[in-house]
N, C-alpha and C positions, 0 to 999 in steps of 0.2 A: 488675346489679339490674334486675328486670323490673317495669315500671310497668303499672298496670291499663289495660285497653283504652280506656276513655273518656279517660284522661289522654294516651295516645298520640295519639288522634284530635285532641284539643284542641291538642296541641303541633304537629301537622302542618297543621291547617286554620287559616287566618287569618280571624277574624270581623271584620266591619266594624261595630264598635260606635261609638256616638257619643262615649263618654268616652275612647276610645283612638284614636290616630292610625293610619291605614292604613299597613301596612308597605310600604316602597318596594321595587320589584323590584331584585334584585341583578344586578350586571353579571357577565359571564363571568369577569373577572379577580378580582373579590372572592369569587366562589363557588369559584374555584380555590384562593385563599389560605385559604379557610375549611375546606379539607379537613383530615382528621385527619393530624397530623404523622407518625404511625406508618405510615399508608398511603403518604404521600409517600416516606418512608424505604424502605419495601419496594419501591415503584415504581422508585426510583433504583437500588437494588441489582439489581433484575431487569433493567433496561435496561443496566447496566454488565456484568452477566454475559452478557447476550445479545450485546453487542458483542464480548466476548472470545471467545465460542463461534463467532461468525461471522467472526473475523479470519482472513485468508488469508495465504499465504506464497508466496515466489518459489521455484519448483522448481529452475531452473538459469538461468544466463546464459552466452551464447556470443558470441564475436567471431570471425567467419569472413570470409575473402576470397572473391572470385568463383570462384576455382579449387577451393574447398572446404577449404582449409587452415584449421584451427582455431588461432587465435592466442591465445585465452584461453577457458578453460572452467572454470566454477565450479558445482558441484552441491551443492544443499542438501538433497537426499534421497538415501538410499543406493541406488546402482546398481552392477551389475557392470561390469567394464571392457568386455566385449563389448557390453553394453547401452548404455554411454556412446558407443561408436563408432557403433552403430546409430542412436542418437538424433541425433548430430551429422550423420550422413549424411542422415537424413530431414529434419531442420530445414533444412539447406543446400539440399536439393532443393526444399523447400517454398517458401522465401523467394526464391531466385534465379530460379526459373521463374515467379514470380507477376507478373502484369501490373501495371505501375506505376500504372495508373488505379484499381486496387482499393485498399481500405483496408489499413492496416498491422497489422490484426488477423486472425489465421487460426486455426481450430481445429486442434489437434494431439492426436490420441488423445482422452483424456478431459479435456484441459486446453486452454489457449489460448496462442498465441505472439504476442507483440508485438515488432515489429522496426522498425528504422530503418536506412537506408543512408546512409553517409557516405563519399563517394568510392568506393573499392573494398572497403570493409569493411561487413559487416552485423552490427549489434548486435541480438541476439535475447534476449528474456526470456520464459520459460515460467511462467505463473501459472495459478491456478485459473479455472475457466470463469466464475465470477461476479464476478471482480475488475474493477476500473475500468481500462479500457484507456488512457484519456487520461492518467491519473495515471502509468502506467508509460511512456508515450511521453515525458512530461516528465522522468521519472526517467532514461531513456536519454540524453536531451539534456543533462541536468545532469551526468551522468557524462562525457560527451564534452567538455563545457566545462571540467570539472576536469582531464581529461587534457590538453586543449589548453593550460591554464594552466601545468601543470608541465613539459610537453615543448615548449612554444613552437611552435605549429602542428604538432600531433601527426600522425605518419604511421605506416604499418604497421611500418616498421623500428624505430621507437621501442618498439613493443609487443614486438617480437622480442628486441631486445638489452637491454631494461630490464623484462623480464617480472616480476622480483621487486618492482620499484616499482609496477607496475600491479596486482599482486595485493595489495600493501599498501594502495594506494588503494581497491581494491575492498572489502577487508575493513573499512576504516573507513567505507565508504559503505553496504554491505549486510552484515548480520551475521545468521547463522542464518535466512536467507530473509526477513528483515525490513529495510525501509529505515530507516537510523539517523538520517540528517541530511539536511535539505532546504535548508539555508542554505549557500551557496557560501563565504561569508566564514568562518563557523564551521568548516566542514570544512577549508578551507585552513589556518587557524590550528592546528587540532588535528593536521593532518598534519605541519606544520612542527615541532611539538613532538615528535611520534613519530619523525620522521626525524632530528631533532637528537639525541635520546637513543639512537636506534639506531646512529648513526654514532659516538657518543662511547663 
C-alpha cells in the first residue's frame, strides 16, 4: 500500500511538539532487532549459502620418509597413477629440501602444502590456497596423536605392517576431503566400535 507523500514525511520526521515527548534515540542493538524478520531470514540464508560455496577440501594427504618412500597416500581428487607418482616425488623434494627455519606452509602448483616432520616421517596435506594453515597443522598433530595412542609410540614400521588399520583410522578422521572429527575422545570411541564390529 502506497501512502501519500506528506504522510511518509511525517512518519520519518520527528517533530518536537510540546504535547508529545521527544523520541529517544535507539541504540544499535535495538535498531538491529527492529529489522524486518523477512530481511533477517534472507540474510541468514545468504550467509549460510556463502559459507557452503566457500568451503574448501583436502586434495591429498601423504606420509613419506626422508628417503622418499611413501608409507601412506590418500587422494580425494581423481588423478592418474603416473600423476600420483609425480606429485609424491615433487612434494617430497619440496618438503625435505626446505630449510627448517622457514614456515611449514609452501605453495604447490595452484594449491598449498602444509607439512610437519615427526622423527623421520613427513606428514603432508595439500589444500586450497585460501585455506587456514594453522587449522591443518593442528589436524596433522591430532592425527599423529591418534596414531600414537593406537600403536603405543608409533613408528614407521607400524605404518608399514599395519597399513590397513592406518587407512581405517584415516577414513574415520577425514572423509571425502573434509575433516570429520576434532575430538580425540570421540574419535577413539568410534574407532573402537568400528574395529570391534570389523573383527567380529
